[in-house]
A tleap script that builds the chain and sets N, CA, C and O, in Angstrom:
source leaprc.protein.ff14SB
mol = sequence {
  NMET ARG LEU GLY THR LYS PHE ARG VAL ALA
  VAL LEU LEU VAL GLY PRO LEU LEU VAL GLY
  GLY ALA SER GLY GLN THR ALA SER SER GLY
  ALA LEU SER GLY VAL VAL ILE ASP LYS THR
  ASN ALA VAL VAL PRO GLY ALA ALA VAL GLU
  ILE THR ASP VAL ALA LYS GLY THR THR ASP
  SER THR LYS THR ASN GLY GLU GLY VAL TYR
  GLN PHE SER PHE LEU ARG PRO SER THR TYR
  THR LEU LYS VAL MET HIE SER GLY PHE GLN
  GLU GLU ARG ARG CYS LYS ASP GLN GLN ARG
  ASN TYR ARG CTYR
}
set mol.1.N position { 0.819 -1.093 -0.067 }
set mol.1.CA position { -0.081 -0.081 0.119 }
set mol.1.C position { 0.955 1.280 0.081 }
set mol.1.O position { 1.933 1.494 0.798 }
set mol.2.N position { 0.477 1.988 -0.844 }
set mol.2.CA position { 1.368 3.482 -0.908 }
set mol.2.C position { 0.648 4.342 -0.141 }
set mol.2.O position { -0.562 4.216 0.047 }
set mol.3.N position { 1.363 5.266 0.343 }
set mol.3.CA position { 0.679 6.431 1.170 }
set mol.3.C position { -0.029 7.115 0.025 }
set mol.3.O position { 0.248 7.033 -1.172 }
set mol.4.N position { -1.042 7.839 0.637 }
set mol.4.CA position { -2.047 8.324 -0.326 }
set mol.4.C position { -2.820 7.663 -1.393 }
set mol.4.O position { -3.225 8.217 -2.415 }
set mol.5.N position { -2.965 6.604 -1.111 }
set mol.5.CA position { -3.787 5.721 -2.095 }
set mol.5.C position { -5.239 5.790 -1.876 }
set mol.5.O position { -5.434 5.770 -0.661 }
set mol.6.N position { -6.143 5.849 -2.414 }
set mol.6.CA position { -7.355 6.272 -2.156 }
set mol.6.C position { -8.088 4.991 -2.046 }
set mol.6.O position { -7.728 3.969 -2.630 }
set mol.7.N position { -9.340 5.093 -1.120 }
set mol.7.CA position { -10.362 4.060 -0.962 }
set mol.7.C position { -11.400 4.196 -1.795 }
set mol.7.O position { -11.770 5.342 -2.048 }
set mol.8.N position { -12.010 3.192 -2.326 }
set mol.8.CA position { -13.217 3.302 -2.915 }
set mol.8.C position { -14.260 2.566 -2.072 }
set mol.8.O position { -14.031 1.369 -1.903 }
set mol.9.N position { -15.235 3.011 -1.579 }
set mol.9.CA position { -16.473 2.487 -0.744 }
set mol.9.C position { -17.676 2.104 -1.478 }
set mol.9.O position { -18.566 2.902 -1.774 }
set mol.10.N position { -17.677 0.865 -1.762 }
set mol.10.CA position { -19.043 0.085 -2.217 }
set mol.10.C position { -20.119 0.182 -1.051 }
set mol.10.O position { -19.898 -0.405 0.008 }
set mol.11.N position { -21.048 0.769 -1.198 }
set mol.11.CA position { -22.140 0.751 -0.027 }
set mol.11.C position { -23.330 0.191 -0.570 }
set mol.11.O position { -23.676 0.377 -1.737 }
set mol.12.N position { -24.050 -0.586 0.369 }
set mol.12.CA position { -25.370 -1.060 0.298 }
set mol.12.C position { -26.076 -0.704 1.257 }
set mol.12.O position { -25.759 -1.086 2.384 }
set mol.13.N position { -27.220 0.122 1.066 }
set mol.13.CA position { -28.127 0.741 2.036 }
set mol.13.C position { -29.349 0.259 1.831 }
set mol.13.O position { -30.084 0.491 0.871 }
set mol.14.N position { -29.623 -0.656 3.080 }
set mol.14.CA position { -31.063 -1.173 3.095 }
set mol.14.C position { -31.857 -0.464 4.140 }
set mol.14.O position { -31.350 -0.102 5.202 }
set mol.15.N position { -33.240 -0.249 3.796 }
set mol.15.CA position { -34.006 0.263 4.862 }
set mol.15.C position { -34.921 1.181 4.067 }
set mol.15.O position { -34.696 1.485 2.896 }
set mol.16.N position { -35.943 1.596 4.753 }
set mol.16.CA position { -36.277 1.224 6.261 }
set mol.16.C position { -37.005 -0.015 6.323 }
set mol.16.O position { -37.653 -0.472 5.381 }
set mol.17.N position { -36.862 -0.635 7.640 }
set mol.17.CA position { -37.375 -2.098 7.692 }
set mol.17.C position { -38.488 -1.622 8.688 }
set mol.17.O position { -38.269 -0.567 9.284 }
set mol.18.N position { -39.533 -2.219 8.904 }
set mol.18.CA position { -40.772 -2.074 9.750 }
set mol.18.C position { -40.736 -3.146 10.741 }
set mol.18.O position { -40.857 -4.297 10.322 }
set mol.19.N position { -40.584 -2.936 12.035 }
set mol.19.CA position { -40.583 -3.598 13.258 }
set mol.19.C position { -41.684 -3.435 14.001 }
set mol.19.O position { -41.874 -2.281 14.385 }
set mol.20.N position { -42.632 -4.419 14.388 }
set mol.20.CA position { -43.705 -4.145 15.166 }
set mol.20.C position { -43.514 -4.110 16.351 }
set mol.20.O position { -42.716 -4.965 16.735 }
set mol.21.N position { -44.031 -3.288 17.316 }
set mol.21.CA position { -43.657 -3.279 18.698 }
set mol.21.C position { -44.858 -3.943 19.410 }
set mol.21.O position { -45.892 -4.138 18.771 }
set mol.22.N position { -44.736 -4.379 21.017 }
set mol.22.CA position { -45.686 -4.871 21.601 }
set mol.22.C position { -46.884 -4.254 21.789 }
set mol.22.O position { -47.893 -4.873 22.125 }
set mol.23.N position { -46.839 -2.794 21.551 }
set mol.23.CA position { -48.142 -1.950 21.815 }
set mol.23.C position { -48.747 -1.700 20.349 }
set mol.23.O position { -49.628 -0.857 20.181 }
set mol.24.N position { -48.227 -2.482 19.281 }
set mol.24.CA position { -48.820 -2.346 18.084 }
set mol.24.C position { -48.035 -1.218 17.168 }
set mol.24.O position { -48.005 -1.260 15.938 }
set mol.25.N position { -47.521 -0.392 17.828 }
set mol.25.CA position { -46.741 0.572 17.224 }
set mol.25.C position { -45.793 0.060 16.076 }
set mol.25.O position { -45.582 -1.150 15.988 }
set mol.26.N position { -45.331 0.765 15.372 }
set mol.26.CA position { -44.037 0.374 14.472 }
set mol.26.C position { -43.101 1.412 14.641 }
set mol.26.O position { -43.460 2.520 15.040 }
set mol.27.N position { -41.741 1.103 14.329 }
set mol.27.CA position { -40.693 1.909 14.458 }
set mol.27.C position { -39.843 1.392 13.051 }
set mol.27.O position { -39.767 0.219 12.687 }
set mol.28.N position { -39.356 2.321 12.507 }
set mol.28.CA position { -38.447 2.115 11.242 }
set mol.28.C position { -36.988 2.283 11.517 }
set mol.28.O position { -36.420 3.215 12.087 }
set mol.29.N position { -36.441 1.064 10.937 }
set mol.29.CA position { -34.812 1.571 10.940 }
set mol.29.C position { -34.473 0.721 9.856 }
set mol.29.O position { -35.247 -0.092 9.350 }
set mol.30.N position { -33.038 0.971 9.432 }
set mol.30.CA position { -32.333 0.099 8.274 }
set mol.30.C position { -31.043 -0.518 8.667 }
set mol.30.O position { -30.653 -0.986 9.737 }
set mol.31.N position { -30.429 -0.372 7.373 }
set mol.31.CA position { -28.970 -1.092 7.901 }
set mol.31.C position { -28.178 -0.589 6.878 }
set mol.31.O position { -28.859 -0.267 5.904 }
set mol.32.N position { -26.812 -0.379 6.728 }
set mol.32.CA position { -25.986 0.097 5.974 }
set mol.32.C position { -24.709 -0.769 5.803 }
set mol.32.O position { -24.015 -0.872 6.814 }
set mol.33.N position { -24.323 -1.354 4.773 }
set mol.33.CA position { -23.060 -2.466 4.894 }
set mol.33.C position { -22.542 -2.017 3.419 }
set mol.33.O position { -23.204 -1.318 2.652 }
set mol.34.N position { -21.341 -2.497 3.171 }
set mol.34.CA position { -20.480 -2.323 2.087 }
set mol.34.C position { -19.101 -2.899 2.266 }
set mol.34.O position { -18.667 -3.454 3.275 }
set mol.35.N position { -18.506 -2.688 1.171 }
set mol.35.CA position { -17.029 -3.242 1.102 }
set mol.35.C position { -16.050 -2.203 0.680 }
set mol.35.O position { -16.385 -1.443 -0.229 }
set mol.36.N position { -14.869 -2.080 1.239 }
set mol.36.CA position { -13.826 -1.065 1.248 }
set mol.36.C position { -12.830 -1.782 0.343 }
set mol.36.O position { -12.389 -2.899 0.614 }
set mol.37.N position { -12.463 -1.018 -0.851 }
set mol.37.CA position { -11.694 -1.451 -1.674 }
set mol.37.C position { -10.374 -0.268 -2.049 }
set mol.37.O position { -10.532 0.927 -1.796 }
set mol.38.N position { -9.369 -0.688 -2.539 }
set mol.38.CA position { -8.431 0.120 -3.178 }
set mol.38.C position { -8.693 0.403 -4.441 }
set mol.38.O position { -9.676 0.017 -5.074 }
set mol.39.N position { -7.643 1.216 -4.900 }
set mol.39.CA position { -7.932 1.591 -6.197 }
set mol.39.C position { -7.519 0.634 -7.370 }
set mol.39.O position { -7.656 0.908 -8.563 }
set mol.40.N position { -6.932 -0.666 -6.803 }
set mol.40.CA position { -6.718 -1.688 -7.616 }
set mol.40.C position { -7.833 -2.901 -7.511 }
set mol.40.O position { -7.877 -3.941 -8.169 }
set mol.41.N position { -8.734 -2.425 -6.454 }
set mol.41.CA position { -10.158 -3.472 -6.383 }
set mol.41.C position { -9.702 -4.400 -5.380 }
set mol.41.O position { -10.340 -5.449 -5.299 }
set mol.42.N position { -8.600 -4.208 -4.497 }
set mol.42.CA position { -8.277 -5.346 -3.623 }
set mol.42.C position { -9.091 -4.773 -2.483 }
set mol.42.O position { -9.293 -3.562 -2.389 }
set mol.43.N position { -9.593 -5.731 -1.549 }
set mol.43.CA position { -10.353 -5.446 -0.607 }
set mol.43.C position { -9.289 -4.980 0.666 }
set mol.43.O position { -8.119 -5.336 0.809 }
set mol.44.N position { -10.009 -4.163 1.443 }
set mol.44.CA position { -9.126 -3.729 2.710 }
set mol.44.C position { -9.549 -4.066 3.904 }
set mol.44.O position { -10.327 -3.362 4.547 }
set mol.45.N position { -9.102 -5.118 4.291 }
set mol.45.CA position { -9.525 -5.541 5.864 }
set mol.45.C position { -8.942 -4.760 7.047 }
set mol.45.O position { -7.807 -4.304 6.908 }
set mol.46.N position { -9.589 -4.564 8.178 }
set mol.46.CA position { -9.274 -3.895 9.160 }
set mol.46.C position { -9.167 -2.463 9.049 }
set mol.46.O position { -8.414 -1.789 9.752 }
set mol.47.N position { -10.074 -1.921 7.987 }
set mol.47.CA position { -10.060 -0.427 7.738 }
set mol.47.C position { -11.176 0.028 9.092 }
set mol.47.O position { -12.062 -0.729 9.492 }
set mol.48.N position { -10.946 1.206 9.582 }
set mol.48.CA position { -11.715 1.629 10.636 }
set mol.48.C position { -12.842 2.487 9.634 }
set mol.48.O position { -12.564 3.300 8.753 }
set mol.49.N position { -14.221 2.015 10.081 }
set mol.49.CA position { -15.261 2.738 9.477 }
set mol.49.C position { -16.292 3.231 10.642 }
set mol.49.O position { -16.719 2.552 11.576 }
set mol.50.N position { -16.612 4.762 10.300 }
set mol.50.CA position { -17.312 5.224 11.476 }
set mol.50.C position { -18.538 6.098 10.774 }
set mol.50.O position { -18.282 7.002 9.978 }
set mol.51.N position { -19.765 5.776 11.109 }
set mol.51.CA position { -20.871 6.570 10.847 }
set mol.51.C position { -21.226 7.522 11.628 }
set mol.51.O position { -20.941 7.307 12.806 }
set mol.52.N position { -21.864 8.725 11.365 }
set mol.52.CA position { -22.258 9.899 12.141 }
set mol.52.C position { -23.715 10.138 11.585 }
set mol.52.O position { -24.021 10.256 10.399 }
set mol.53.N position { -24.417 10.179 12.503 }
set mol.53.CA position { -26.208 10.701 12.153 }
set mol.53.C position { -25.940 12.167 12.280 }
set mol.53.O position { -25.641 12.663 13.367 }
set mol.54.N position { -26.042 12.852 11.200 }
set mol.54.CA position { -25.792 14.419 11.115 }
set mol.54.C position { -26.777 15.145 11.832 }
set mol.54.O position { -26.388 16.149 12.428 }
set mol.55.N position { -28.137 14.795 11.901 }
set mol.55.CA position { -29.161 15.404 12.847 }
set mol.55.C position { -28.756 15.323 14.453 }
set mol.55.O position { -29.004 16.285 15.179 }
set mol.56.N position { -28.161 14.203 14.938 }
set mol.56.CA position { -28.066 13.944 16.329 }
set mol.56.C position { -26.788 14.093 16.673 }
set mol.56.O position { -26.630 14.420 17.849 }
set mol.57.N position { -25.545 13.923 15.848 }
set mol.57.CA position { -24.254 13.973 16.053 }
set mol.57.C position { -23.798 12.805 16.771 }
set mol.57.O position { -22.679 12.821 17.284 }
set mol.58.N position { -24.661 11.638 16.874 }
set mol.58.CA position { -24.144 10.387 17.519 }
set mol.58.C position { -23.293 9.672 16.381 }
set mol.58.O position { -23.538 9.864 15.190 }
set mol.59.N position { -22.424 8.956 16.762 }
set mol.59.CA position { -21.558 8.163 15.775 }
set mol.59.C position { -21.149 6.670 16.484 }
set mol.59.O position { -20.804 6.453 17.646 }
set mol.60.N position { -21.291 5.875 15.532 }
set mol.60.CA position { -20.740 4.321 15.747 }
set mol.60.C position { -19.701 3.969 14.822 }
set mol.60.O position { -19.582 4.451 13.695 }
set mol.61.N position { -18.918 3.068 15.368 }
set mol.61.CA position { -17.897 2.621 14.622 }
set mol.61.C position { -17.685 1.164 14.696 }
set mol.61.O position { -17.991 0.437 15.641 }
set mol.62.N position { -16.949 0.719 13.239 }
set mol.62.CA position { -16.645 -0.971 13.365 }
set mol.62.C position { -15.400 -0.693 12.412 }
set mol.62.O position { -14.950 0.384 12.020 }
set mol.63.N position { -15.022 -1.875 12.187 }
set mol.63.CA position { -13.716 -2.198 11.365 }
set mol.63.C position { -14.404 -3.230 10.248 }
set mol.63.O position { -15.454 -3.839 10.450 }
set mol.64.N position { -13.702 -3.296 9.181 }
set mol.64.CA position { -13.973 -4.131 8.075 }
set mol.64.C position { -13.593 -5.556 8.515 }
set mol.64.O position { -12.911 -5.712 9.528 }
set mol.65.N position { -13.998 -6.553 7.813 }
set mol.65.CA position { -13.437 -7.839 8.131 }
set mol.65.C position { -12.745 -8.355 7.196 }
set mol.65.O position { -12.500 -7.517 6.329 }
set mol.66.N position { -12.248 -9.534 6.950 }
set mol.66.CA position { -11.176 -10.234 6.180 }
set mol.66.C position { -11.411 -9.865 4.753 }
set mol.66.O position { -10.502 -9.674 3.945 }
set mol.67.N position { -12.781 -9.769 4.473 }
set mol.67.CA position { -13.161 -9.612 3.162 }
set mol.67.C position { -13.553 -8.093 2.716 }
set mol.67.O position { -14.196 -7.793 1.711 }
set mol.68.N position { -13.056 -7.264 3.626 }
set mol.68.CA position { -13.087 -5.806 3.480 }
set mol.68.C position { -14.788 -5.340 3.844 }
set mol.68.O position { -15.204 -4.348 3.246 }
set mol.69.N position { -15.627 -5.973 4.698 }
set mol.69.CA position { -16.820 -5.814 4.540 }
set mol.69.C position { -17.142 -5.185 6.043 }
set mol.69.O position { -16.612 -5.554 7.091 }
set mol.70.N position { -18.076 -4.213 5.901 }
set mol.70.CA position { -18.523 -3.575 7.346 }
set mol.70.C position { -20.028 -3.641 7.310 }
set mol.70.O position { -20.616 -3.901 6.260 }
set mol.71.N position { -20.697 -3.397 8.508 }
set mol.71.CA position { -22.147 -3.419 8.534 }
set mol.71.C position { -22.462 -2.522 9.761 }
set mol.71.O position { -21.737 -2.550 10.756 }
set mol.72.N position { -23.516 -1.757 9.676 }
set mol.72.CA position { -24.172 -1.030 10.568 }
set mol.72.C position { -25.712 -1.320 10.666 }
set mol.72.O position { -26.427 -0.926 9.745 }
set mol.73.N position { -26.200 -1.912 11.612 }
set mol.73.CA position { -27.560 -2.173 11.809 }
set mol.73.C position { -28.523 -1.134 12.663 }
set mol.73.O position { -27.976 -0.306 13.392 }
set mol.74.N position { -29.917 -1.185 12.567 }
set mol.74.CA position { -30.663 -0.592 13.244 }
set mol.74.C position { -30.303 1.027 13.231 }
set mol.74.O position { -30.056 1.618 14.281 }
set mol.75.N position { -30.296 1.688 11.934 }
set mol.75.CA position { -30.262 2.962 11.809 }
set mol.75.C position { -31.608 3.682 11.429 }
set mol.75.O position { -32.387 3.309 10.552 }
set mol.76.N position { -31.734 4.704 12.189 }
set mol.76.CA position { -33.138 5.164 12.164 }
set mol.76.C position { -32.995 6.313 10.912 }
set mol.76.O position { -31.966 6.894 10.568 }
set mol.77.N position { -34.255 6.439 10.392 }
set mol.77.CA position { -34.063 7.282 9.048 }
set mol.77.C position { -33.514 8.626 9.358 }
set mol.77.O position { -33.955 9.243 10.328 }
set mol.78.N position { -32.518 9.158 8.551 }
set mol.78.CA position { -31.752 10.355 8.713 }
set mol.78.C position { -30.647 10.418 7.895 }
set mol.78.O position { -30.528 9.526 7.055 }
set mol.79.N position { -29.731 11.367 7.969 }
set mol.79.CA position { -28.656 11.615 6.917 }
set mol.79.C position { -27.348 10.967 7.601 }
set mol.79.O position { -27.128 11.262 8.776 }
set mol.80.N position { -26.767 10.394 7.156 }
set mol.80.CA position { -25.517 10.014 7.639 }
set mol.80.C position { -24.168 10.311 6.930 }
set mol.80.O position { -24.133 10.308 5.699 }
set mol.81.N position { -22.995 10.582 7.706 }
set mol.81.CA position { -21.778 10.644 7.167 }
set mol.81.C position { -21.115 9.556 7.524 }
set mol.81.O position { -21.078 9.098 8.667 }
set mol.82.N position { -20.367 8.944 6.189 }
set mol.82.CA position { -19.661 7.583 6.626 }
set mol.82.C position { -18.036 8.063 6.277 }
set mol.82.O position { -17.641 8.638 5.263 }
set mol.83.N position { -17.378 7.700 7.264 }
set mol.83.CA position { -15.907 7.676 7.090 }
set mol.83.C position { -14.977 6.555 7.335 }
set mol.83.O position { -15.036 5.821 8.322 }
set mol.84.N position { -14.000 6.455 6.249 }
set mol.84.CA position { -13.391 5.072 6.095 }
set mol.84.C position { -11.741 5.787 6.637 }
set mol.84.O position { -11.433 6.936 6.323 }
set mol.85.N position { -11.043 5.103 7.271 }
set mol.85.CA position { -9.657 5.144 7.808 }
set mol.85.C position { -8.808 3.938 7.507 }
set mol.85.O position { -9.356 2.848 7.671 }
set mol.86.N position { -7.656 3.954 7.127 }
set mol.86.CA position { -6.633 3.026 7.270 }
set mol.86.C position { -5.276 3.684 7.098 }
set mol.86.O position { -5.103 4.700 6.425 }
set mol.87.N position { -4.337 3.038 7.747 }
set mol.87.CA position { -3.191 3.527 7.763 }
set mol.87.C position { -2.404 3.172 6.231 }
set mol.87.O position { -2.403 2.072 5.679 }
set mol.88.N position { -1.740 4.445 5.730 }
set mol.88.CA position { -1.498 4.274 4.336 }
set mol.88.C position { -2.502 4.757 3.290 }
set mol.88.O position { -2.191 4.851 2.103 }
set mol.89.N position { -3.519 5.013 3.685 }
set mol.89.CA position { -4.517 5.342 2.873 }
set mol.89.C position { -5.073 7.012 3.012 }
set mol.89.O position { -4.610 7.646 3.960 }
set mol.90.N position { -5.764 7.507 2.356 }
set mol.90.CA position { -6.271 8.791 2.374 }
set mol.90.C position { -7.722 8.676 2.969 }
set mol.90.O position { -8.526 7.865 2.509 }
set mol.91.N position { -7.985 9.413 3.879 }
set mol.91.CA position { -9.345 9.333 4.440 }
set mol.91.C position { -10.375 9.344 3.598 }
set mol.91.O position { -10.188 10.169 2.704 }
set mol.92.N position { -11.518 8.697 3.498 }
set mol.92.CA position { -12.567 8.710 2.643 }
set mol.92.C position { -13.968 9.083 3.421 }
set mol.92.O position { -14.385 8.476 4.408 }
set mol.93.N position { -14.561 10.113 2.834 }
set mol.93.CA position { -16.068 10.440 3.462 }
set mol.93.C position { -16.808 10.342 2.451 }
set mol.93.O position { -16.420 10.559 1.303 }
set mol.94.N position { -18.246 9.918 2.852 }
set mol.94.CA position { -19.311 9.854 1.870 }
set mol.94.C position { -20.586 10.300 2.840 }
set mol.94.O position { -20.538 10.211 4.066 }
set mol.95.N position { -21.689 10.775 2.127 }
set mol.95.CA position { -22.635 11.329 2.938 }
set mol.95.C position { -24.236 10.482 2.094 }
set mol.95.O position { -24.615 10.463 0.923 }
set mol.96.N position { -24.733 9.964 3.203 }
set mol.96.CA position { -25.738 8.964 2.679 }
set mol.96.C position { -27.120 9.366 3.421 }
set mol.96.O position { -27.133 9.605 4.628 }
set mol.97.N position { -28.336 9.425 2.575 }
set mol.97.CA position { -29.573 9.831 2.944 }
set mol.97.C position { -30.577 8.277 3.398 }
set mol.97.O position { -31.061 7.493 2.582 }
set mol.98.N position { -30.645 8.209 4.493 }
set mol.98.CA position { -31.425 7.044 5.032 }
set mol.98.C position { -32.895 7.491 5.085 }
set mol.98.O position { -33.682 6.919 5.840 }
set mol.99.N position { -33.246 8.432 4.349 }
set mol.99.CA position { -34.636 8.650 4.657 }
set mol.99.C position { -35.610 7.835 3.803 }
set mol.99.O position { -36.793 7.647 4.090 }
set mol.100.N position { -35.059 7.434 2.861 }
set mol.100.CA position { -35.840 6.336 1.692 }
set mol.100.C position { -35.179 5.112 1.620 }
set mol.100.O position { -34.133 4.923 2.241 }
set mol.101.N position { -35.682 4.286 0.934 }
set mol.101.CA position { -35.286 2.971 0.809 }
set mol.101.C position { -34.377 2.987 -0.586 }
set mol.101.O position { -34.752 3.002 -1.758 }
set mol.102.N position { -33.194 2.981 -0.081 }
set mol.102.CA position { -32.092 3.443 -1.303 }
set mol.102.C position { -31.239 2.003 -1.320 }
set mol.102.O position { -31.153 1.326 -0.296 }
set mol.103.N position { -30.609 1.596 -2.593 }
set mol.103.CA position { -29.726 0.732 -2.674 }
set mol.103.C position { -28.897 1.110 -3.429 }
set mol.103.O position { -29.341 1.316 -4.559 }
set mol.104.N position { -27.476 1.364 -3.247 }
set mol.104.CA position { -26.298 1.637 -4.040 }
set mol.104.C position { -25.602 0.810 -4.408 }
set mol.104.O position { -24.610 1.093 -5.081 }
savepdb mol mol.pdb
quit
């Protein structure tokens, strides 16, 4: 890996999903998953992935697995910023709107 190499982030955004509550009310949530690859299309395991709810300012984080895959579950409808970091790579940021049922 060369310093300054860029990430490419493939994202699958799924949601909202309807979940029935005990009182008969429903809450919606979704999930965001994807694969982090470099410019040669090689997967990047161990990359730090951080998601921030723009409206609330809350952040969650994970790392990519051995296949470069990350996943965030139970996301409420909102706009999110996704940040990917790994030693030797430039930081990558994306903004995703979880207001609708999107697939990227």
